C-alpha positions as CSV (number, residue, x, y, z in Angstrom):
1,M,-14.2,-87.5,-102.4
2,H,-13.1,-86.6,-105.8
3,R,-10.9,-83.5,-105.8
4,H,-9.1,-81.4,-108.7
5,L,-7.0,-78.8,-108.9
6,P,-9.5,-75.3,-108.9
7,Q,-9.9,-73.8,-112.5
8,L,-8.9,-69.7,-112.7
9,S,-12.0,-69.4,-114.1
10,E,-12.9,-70.6,-110.5
11,L,-10.8,-68.8,-109.1
12,K,-11.9,-65.5,-110.3
13,P,-14.9,-64.4,-109.6
14,L,-13.6,-65.5,-105.2
15,M,-10.6,-62.9,-105.7
16,R,-12.3,-59.7,-105.0
17,F,-10.4,-57.2,-103.3
18,G,-10.9,-54.0,-101.8
19,S,-9.8,-50.6,-103.5
20,F,-7.4,-49.0,-101.3
21,N,-9.1,-45.6,-99.1
22,P,-6.2,-43.5,-98.6
23,D,-8.6,-41.7,-96.1
24,R,-6.3,-43.9,-93.0
25,R,-9.0,-42.1,-90.4
26,A,-11.9,-43.4,-92.2
27,A,-10.6,-46.9,-93.3
28,R,-9.4,-47.2,-89.3
29,L,-12.8,-46.1,-88.1
30,A,-14.8,-49.0,-90.9
31,K,-13.2,-51.3,-89.7
32,A,-14.4,-51.0,-85.7
33,A,-17.1,-52.9,-85.1
34,D,-18.2,-52.1,-81.3
35,V,-17.6,-49.6,-79.0
36,E,-14.6,-51.5,-78.0
37,A,-13.2,-52.3,-80.8
38,L,-13.6,-47.8,-80.5
39,R,-11.6,-48.2,-77.7
40,R,-9.1,-49.7,-78.2
41,I,-7.9,-47.2,-81.0
42,A,-8.4,-44.3,-78.6
43,R,-5.9,-46.7,-76.3
44,R,-3.7,-46.4,-79.0
45,R,-3.4,-43.2,-80.5
46,T,-4.0,-40.6,-77.2
47,P,-1.4,-40.6,-74.2
48,K,-2.2,-42.4,-70.7
49,P,-3.4,-38.7,-69.4
50,A,-6.0,-38.5,-71.2
51,F,-6.9,-41.7,-71.5
52,D,-7.3,-42.8,-68.3
53,Y,-9.3,-39.8,-67.8
54,V,-11.9,-41.0,-70.1
55,D,-11.7,-45.0,-69.4
56,G,-11.3,-45.1,-64.6
57,A,-13.0,-43.4,-61.7
58,A,-13.6,-42.4,-58.6
59,G,-12.0,-45.1,-55.6
60,Q,-11.5,-48.9,-56.7
61,E,-13.6,-47.6,-59.8
62,L,-16.4,-50.0,-58.2
63,T,-19.8,-47.8,-59.3
64,Y,-18.3,-48.3,-62.8
65,R,-17.8,-51.9,-62.4
66,R,-21.8,-52.7,-60.9
67,S,-22.9,-49.7,-63.5
68,R,-21.7,-52.1,-66.2
69,E,-22.6,-55.6,-64.4
70,A,-25.8,-54.7,-64.1
71,F,-26.1,-53.6,-67.8
72,E,-24.8,-57.7,-68.5
73,S,-27.4,-58.2,-66.0
74,V,-30.7,-58.2,-67.6
75,E,-32.6,-60.0,-70.9
76,L,-34.0,-58.7,-73.8
77,L,-37.7,-60.6,-74.1
78,P,-37.0,-60.9,-78.5
79,K,-41.3,-61.5,-79.9
80,I,-41.0,-63.9,-83.1
81,L,-44.3,-62.9,-85.5
82,H,-44.7,-59.8,-84.4
83,G,-45.7,-58.4,-87.6
84,T,-43.5,-55.5,-87.0
85,D,-41.1,-54.5,-90.8
86,T,-39.5,-51.3,-89.2
87,A,-38.5,-49.5,-86.3
88,D,-38.8,-45.2,-85.5
89,L,-36.0,-44.9,-83.9
90,S,-37.0,-41.5,-83.5
91,T,-38.1,-39.4,-80.0
92,E,-38.9,-36.0,-78.2
93,I,-37.1,-34.8,-75.7
94,A,-37.1,-31.5,-73.9
95,G,-39.4,-29.9,-76.8
96,F,-37.0,-31.1,-79.2
97,R,-37.3,-33.8,-81.7
98,S,-34.3,-36.3,-81.6
99,A,-33.4,-38.5,-84.5
100,L,-32.4,-41.1,-81.9
101,P,-32.2,-41.6,-78.7
102,F,-29.7,-41.0,-77.4
103,G,-27.3,-37.4,-77.5
104,I,-23.9,-36.4,-75.6
105,A,-23.2,-35.7,-72.3
106,P,-21.1,-32.3,-71.6
107,T,-18.1,-34.3,-71.4
108,G,-15.0,-31.7,-69.5
109,F,-11.7,-31.3,-71.1
110,T,-12.2,-32.1,-73.7
111,R,-9.9,-31.1,-76.9
112,F,-7.8,-32.6,-74.1
113,M,-8.4,-35.9,-76.0
114,H,-8.2,-34.7,-79.0
115,A,-7.3,-31.5,-80.8
116,E,-11.2,-31.1,-82.4
117,G,-12.7,-31.7,-79.3
118,E,-16.1,-30.3,-78.6
119,I,-16.4,-28.8,-82.2
120,G,-16.1,-32.7,-83.0
121,G,-18.6,-33.8,-81.2
122,V,-21.7,-31.0,-81.8
123,R,-21.3,-31.6,-85.6
124,A,-21.5,-34.9,-85.6
125,A,-24.5,-34.4,-83.9
126,E,-26.2,-32.3,-85.4
127,K,-25.2,-34.3,-88.1
128,A,-27.3,-36.8,-86.5
129,G,-30.4,-34.8,-85.9
130,I,-29.3,-35.4,-81.6
131,P,-28.7,-32.9,-79.1
132,F,-25.2,-31.5,-78.1
133,S,-24.1,-31.1,-74.8
134,L,-21.5,-28.2,-73.5
135,S,-20.1,-28.8,-69.8
136,T,-18.9,-25.8,-68.1
137,M,-15.2,-26.8,-68.1
138,G,-15.0,-27.3,-71.8
139,T,-12.0,-26.4,-73.8
140,R,-14.4,-24.5,-76.8
141,S,-17.1,-21.8,-74.9
142,I,-20.8,-21.6,-76.3
143,E,-19.6,-19.4,-78.6
144,E,-17.8,-21.2,-80.5
145,V,-19.6,-24.2,-80.9
146,R,-22.8,-21.8,-81.8
147,D,-21.1,-21.3,-84.4
148,A,-19.2,-24.3,-85.3
149,A,-23.4,-25.9,-85.4
150,P,-25.5,-23.3,-85.3
151,D,-28.6,-26.1,-86.7
152,A,-27.1,-28.6,-83.1
153,E,-29.8,-28.6,-80.6
154,R,-27.0,-28.1,-77.8
155,W,-27.3,-28.3,-74.4
156,F,-25.8,-26.7,-71.6
157,Q,-24.4,-28.3,-68.0
158,L,-24.4,-25.6,-65.3
159,Y,-22.2,-26.8,-62.1
160,L,-22.4,-23.5,-59.4
161,W,-20.4,-21.7,-59.1
162,R,-19.3,-20.0,-55.5
163,D,-19.6,-17.1,-58.0
164,H,-23.2,-16.5,-58.4
165,A,-22.1,-13.4,-60.5
166,A,-20.1,-16.1,-62.6
167,S,-23.3,-18.3,-63.3
168,L,-25.4,-15.6,-63.9
169,D,-23.0,-15.2,-66.6
170,L,-23.7,-18.1,-68.3
171,L,-27.1,-18.7,-68.1
172,Q,-27.6,-15.4,-70.4
173,R,-24.5,-16.3,-72.2
174,A,-26.5,-19.6,-73.0
175,K,-29.3,-18.4,-73.3
176,A,-28.3,-15.7,-76.4
177,A,-26.5,-19.0,-77.8
178,G,-29.8,-20.3,-78.8
179,V,-29.3,-23.1,-75.8
180,G,-33.3,-23.9,-74.6
181,T,-32.2,-27.3,-72.1
182,L,-30.1,-26.2,-69.5
183,L,-28.6,-29.7,-66.9
184,V,-28.3,-27.9,-64.1
185,T,-25.3,-31.2,-62.1
186,V,-25.7,-31.7,-58.5
187,D,-23.3,-34.9,-57.3
188,T,-20.0,-32.1,-57.7
189,P,-19.9,-30.5,-54.1
190,V,-16.2,-31.9,-54.5
191,P,-14.0,-33.8,-56.4
192,G,-14.2,-37.3,-56.7
193,Q,-11.5,-39.2,-55.6
194,R,-10.2,-40.4,-59.3
195,L,-7.1,-42.2,-58.8
196,R,-5.4,-42.0,-62.5
197,D,-5.8,-38.5,-62.4
198,V,-4.5,-38.9,-59.4
199,R,-1.2,-41.1,-60.0
200,N,-0.3,-39.9,-63.7
201,G,-0.1,-36.2,-62.3
202,M,-3.2,-34.6,-64.4
203,V,-2.9,-31.1,-65.1
204,I,-4.7,-28.5,-67.8
205,P,-2.6,-28.3,-70.4
206,P,-0.2,-31.1,-69.6
207,R,2.9,-30.7,-69.2
208,L,5.7,-31.4,-70.9
209,T,8.1,-34.4,-68.8
210,P,10.2,-36.3,-68.9
211,G,7.4,-39.4,-69.2
212,T,5.3,-36.8,-70.8
213,V,8.1,-36.7,-74.0
214,L,8.7,-40.5,-74.0
215,D,4.7,-41.0,-74.6
216,A,4.5,-39.3,-77.4
217,S,7.2,-41.1,-78.7
218,Y,4.1,-43.3,-80.3
219,R,1.5,-40.8,-80.9
220,P,2.7,-38.4,-83.5
221,E,-0.8,-37.2,-84.2
222,W,-1.7,-36.3,-80.8
223,W,1.5,-34.7,-79.7
224,F,1.0,-33.1,-83.1
225,N,-2.3,-31.7,-83.2
226,F,-2.1,-30.0,-79.7
227,L,1.2,-27.9,-80.3
228,T,0.1,-26.1,-83.8
229,T,-3.1,-26.0,-82.4
230,D,-4.7,-23.1,-80.1
231,S,-4.0,-23.4,-77.0
232,L,-6.0,-25.7,-74.3
233,K,-7.9,-24.0,-72.0
234,F,-11.4,-24.1,-70.1
235,A,-13.2,-21.8,-72.7
236,S,-16.0,-20.6,-70.3
237,L,-14.1,-19.3,-67.2
238,S,-10.2,-19.1,-67.4
239,N,-6.9,-19.9,-68.4
240,T,-5.4,-20.7,-65.4
241,S,-3.5,-23.9,-65.2
242,S,-4.3,-25.9,-61.9
243,T,-4.7,-29.6,-61.1
244,L,-8.3,-30.9,-61.4
245,A,-8.6,-31.0,-57.4
246,D,-7.3,-27.8,-57.0
247,L,-9.2,-26.4,-59.7
248,I,-13.4,-27.7,-58.7
249,S,-12.7,-27.2,-55.3
250,S,-11.8,-23.1,-55.5
251,M,-14.7,-22.8,-58.3
252,F,-17.4,-24.8,-56.9
253,D,-20.1,-24.6,-54.0
254,P,-20.2,-27.5,-51.7
255,G,-22.4,-25.6,-50.3
256,L,-25.2,-26.0,-52.9
257,D,-28.3,-25.9,-51.5
258,L,-32.0,-26.6,-52.4
259,D,-32.4,-22.4,-52.7
260,D,-29.4,-22.4,-54.7
261,L,-31.5,-24.4,-57.3
262,A,-34.8,-23.0,-57.1
263,W,-32.5,-19.3,-57.3
264,I,-31.3,-21.5,-60.6
265,R,-35.1,-21.8,-61.6
266,E,-36.0,-18.3,-61.5
267,Q,-32.9,-17.0,-63.4
268,W,-33.7,-20.1,-66.3
269,D,-36.8,-19.6,-68.3
270,G,-36.2,-23.1,-70.4
271,Q,-36.2,-26.5,-70.1
272,L,-34.2,-26.9,-67.1
273,F,-33.2,-30.3,-65.9
274,V,-31.7,-31.6,-62.4
275,K,-28.5,-34.0,-63.3
276,G,-26.9,-36.5,-60.8
277,V,-30.2,-38.2,-59.3
278,L,-30.3,-41.6,-57.8
279,T,-33.0,-42.0,-54.8
280,R,-36.9,-41.9,-54.3
281,D,-36.1,-38.2,-52.4
282,D,-33.9,-36.6,-54.5
283,A,-35.8,-36.9,-56.9
284,R,-38.3,-35.1,-55.3
285,R,-37.1,-33.0,-53.7
286,A,-35.5,-32.0,-57.4
287,M,-39.4,-31.5,-58.3
288,S,-40.3,-29.4,-55.8
289,V,-38.6,-26.8,-57.1
290,G,-40.4,-27.1,-60.8
291,A,-37.2,-28.9,-62.6
292,D,-38.6,-29.7,-65.8
293,G,-36.9,-33.3,-65.5
294,L,-34.0,-35.2,-64.0
295,V,-30.8,-36.8,-64.8
296,V,-30.6,-40.6,-63.5
297,S,-27.3,-40.5,-63.1
298,N,-23.7,-41.2,-60.9
299,H,-21.3,-38.7,-62.9
300,G,-20.4,-42.4,-64.6
301,G,-19.6,-43.1,-61.2
302,R,-16.8,-40.8,-61.6
303,Q,-18.1,-38.8,-58.3
304,L,-19.0,-41.1,-55.0
305,D,-17.4,-44.9,-55.8
306,R,-19.8,-47.5,-54.1
307,A,-22.6,-45.1,-54.9
308,P,-26.1,-46.7,-56.3
309,V,-25.8,-47.4,-59.9
310,A,-28.3,-45.2,-62.1
311,L,-29.8,-47.8,-64.4
312,T,-30.8,-49.8,-60.9
313,S,-31.8,-46.9,-59.7
314,L,-34.5,-45.7,-62.6
315,P,-37.7,-47.4,-61.9
316,G,-37.5,-46.2,-58.7
317,V,-37.4,-42.7,-59.2
318,R,-40.1,-43.1,-61.9
319,E,-42.3,-44.6,-60.0
320,E,-41.5,-41.7,-56.9
321,V,-42.3,-39.2,-60.2
322,G,-44.6,-41.1,-62.8
323,P,-45.1,-41.0,-65.9
324,D,-44.9,-37.6,-67.6
325,V,-41.3,-36.2,-66.1
326,P,-38.9,-36.9,-68.3
327,L,-35.9,-39.4,-67.3
328,I,-32.9,-39.1,-69.2
329,L,-30.3,-42.2,-68.0
330,D,-26.9,-41.1,-68.1
331,S,-23.5,-43.3,-66.8
332,G,-22.7,-46.6,-67.7
333,V,-23.5,-46.9,-71.8
334,L,-21.4,-48.4,-74.1
335,S,-23.7,-49.9,-76.6
336,G,-27.2,-49.6,-78.1
337,A,-28.2,-52.4,-76.7
338,D,-27.7,-50.8,-72.9
339,V,-29.4,-47.6,-75.1
340,V,-32.3,-50.0,-75.6
341,T,-32.4,-51.4,-71.5
342,A,-32.4,-47.8,-70.7
343,L,-35.9,-47.2,-72.1
344,C,-36.9,-50.6,-71.4
345,A,-36.2,-50.1,-68.0
346,G,-38.1,-46.3,-67.3
347,A,-36.1,-43.8,-69.5
348,D,-37.7,-41.4,-71.8
349,F,-33.9,-40.7,-72.9
350,V,-30.2,-42.0,-73.1
351,L,-27.1,-39.6,-72.8
352,I,-23.3,-41.2,-74.1
353,G,-19.8,-39.4,-72.3
354,R,-17.0,-42.6,-73.1
355,A,-19.0,-44.1,-75.7
356,Y,-18.2,-40.9,-77.3
357,L,-15.1,-39.8,-76.0
358,Y,-13.3,-43.1,-77.1
359,G,-15.4,-42.4,-80.8
360,L,-13.3,-38.7,-80.6
361,M,-9.7,-39.8,-79.4
362,A,-10.6,-42.9,-82.0
363,G,-11.0,-40.1,-85.2
364,G,-11.8,-37.1,-84.3
365,E,-15.4,-36.0,-85.6
366,Q,-15.3,-38.6,-88.3
367,G,-15.1,-41.6,-84.5
368,V,-18.1,-39.9,-82.8
369,S,-19.6,-40.3,-86.1
370,R,-18.7,-43.5,-86.3
371,V,-20.3,-43.7,-82.5
372,I,-23.2,-43.3,-83.3
373,E,-23.3,-45.0,-87.1
374,L,-22.5,-48.6,-84.3
375,L,-25.6,-47.4,-81.9
376,E,-28.1,-46.6,-84.1
377,A,-27.5,-50.1,-85.7
378,Q,-27.6,-52.0,-82.4
379,I,-30.6,-49.7,-81.0
380,R,-31.9,-51.1,-84.6
381,T,-31.6,-54.4,-84.3
382,D,-32.7,-54.6,-80.8
383,M,-36.0,-52.6,-81.3
384,M,-37.0,-54.9,-84.6
385,L,-35.5,-58.3,-83.5
386,M,-37.9,-57.5,-79.8
387,G,-41.0,-56.1,-82.4
388,A,-40.9,-53.1,-80.9
389,G,-42.1,-50.4,-83.7
390,S,-41.1,-47.5,-82.0
391,I,-39.8,-45.9,-78.3
392,A,-43.0,-46.2,-77.0
393,D,-42.9,-50.1,-77.9
394,L,-39.8,-50.6,-75.0
395,G,-40.5,-51.4,-71.6
396,P,-40.6,-53.3,-68.3
397,E,-42.5,-55.9,-70.5
398,S,-39.7,-55.8,-72.9
399,M,-36.8,-57.0,-70.1
400,R,-36.1,-59.1,-66.6
401,A,-33.3,-58.6,-64.8
402,P,-32.3,-60.4,-61.5
403,W,-31.7,-56.6,-59.5
404,L,-35.8,-55.2,-61.1
405,E,-36.7,-59.2,-59.2
406,R,-34.8,-58.1,-56.1
407,A,-37.1,-55.3,-56.2
408,A,-40.8,-56.5,-57.2
409,D,-40.0,-59.4,-54.2
410,T,-39.0,-56.8,-51.3
411,D,-42.3,-54.9,-52.2
412,R,-44.4,-57.9,-52.3
413,V,-43.5,-57.6,-48.6
């Protein structure tokens, strides 16, 4: 092999250095290649109680881990020589044409994660042309979210209070603010045992203790934002500070039953989806009171540990309600491949919760937009490799999974 010293003329074309980006947040986010990278940024920049609230689950966190295992066990089937030169990621859900097959799930205590909170989320959703869901436990009010993004597709998630008049007031405010779709969460009659929150002594607003001061010493941006913006509160509820378990136990109705769901149906004339369905029987019961659709969800593994996995429950729910009932999959979604998997398994749409909050913690609205960009690119690539020109082309024939095969064997018996 003949060697020679490189000439400057040979090195010059190789010496291409990127320009310095003074927007350090944008530069940091641009380097994140997936949601896991954003999670690592979020962990560095967010106090432990807030990060653990997002990252954790109930009990031993078995349900959440099993959810991830179910997604990761799936094989998506490539299709060669398919002649598909583009992929249309848009789809219709709840009467809205979403630019992408996923939206932002309702999350509580959101400004605890980042000062921009729900405002950052809804603005990113508006730009992307996807739905944004506001939680009853949100830290910005229905009206504040409307004013921040008046052209966004805004959904509202309702927990039924013990005081039904207060629930009715929320419904009326949501309708007046232009919300057309209501998500009624039915899997939270009592709070799940979220042990990370217990260990961290999590309350809203956070208390200044020696531990939190130490935690703040190397996360100055979060604390600067917290101390220089308006006080953290449950904007649709009250200003009262308490532990999460005490707040939920004192406010929500553990006696919620089918009659209460029917009452909500009578009060709400828009689209109504029941969130928290995991079994055929519950799907049938929810539809019996006039629900327009269902959200197949185990609350991200944050309620009943050892509950069924939402993804593996989805085919059975689909078979029970038939092809025409809109089904949304929620819980455990962290990538574009997960979204594609859910659509193949029978979902019409997907909601992202943890992934959205990782982006928010990593960089506010810019971080949420980065999550959306990453998922969109992953979905588009996977669809092209699978020969799917549209969301309608994704179905059970495009995937293999051990849990699907076991279900098929049981049916044959």
